[in-house]
N, C-alpha and C positions, 0 to 999 in steps of 0.2 A: 675396577670399576668401584666404586662405592657403593653402598647401600644406597643412599640417599639416590644418586642418579639411577640405579636399578629401579628403586621406587618409583621414580618420575616415569620411567620408561613404561615401567607395568600401568601405572596412572593414565599414562596416554594411549595405551592399549584400549584399556577399559573403557574410556570413553568413548574413542573412537568407535568401538564394536556398541556402545550405547546408543550413541547421538545418530550415526550415518546410516542406521537402517529404517531409523524412523523417518528420516530427511527424504529417502528414496520413496519411499512409501508416499508422503505428500507429494512431491514434485510427480509421480507415476497419475496421482489423482488430479493434476492439474490439468485443465483443458488444452493447454500448451503442448501437452505431452503428445500426444495423438492428432492426428490429421481428420479431414472426414473421412476417409478411409479405413480408420484402424490403425495405420501405420505409425509408426514411432517416428516423431519428427527430431530434428538437430538437438531441441532443447531436451529432450529425455533422453539421447544418446549421450550429450555432455557431461550429463549429471549422472549417469550409470558409469560411466568412464571417472570420472572425477571419485565418486563412492565407492568404485571398486579401488581405483589407486591409493587411496585413504584406508581402507581394509588393509589392501596388503600393506601398507607402511606399520598398521596398528598389530599384525599379526609377526612384523618383524620386529618391531619394539619389545613386545613380549617376549618373543624368544631371547632378544639381547637382555632384556630385563631379570628373568629367568635364570640366565647364563651369568648374567653378574650377582646374584644372589647367591647362585650355588658356590662362585670363585669366591665369596667376601669371607 
């Protein structure tokens, strides 16, 4: 793996770690996130799943990027 591709993977990981937690905070404050009893709605659940997947992919990108740089 080239240094350029490894750097791109690391940049992707950093971007996701910066952006997604802020996004989920805004979603959690949205009126559609909870019903009148305070229970999480499908709106919130879907967004939590999406953010979780994105952060897992960010972790995988970070690992692959570091491995790529160490082997370059």
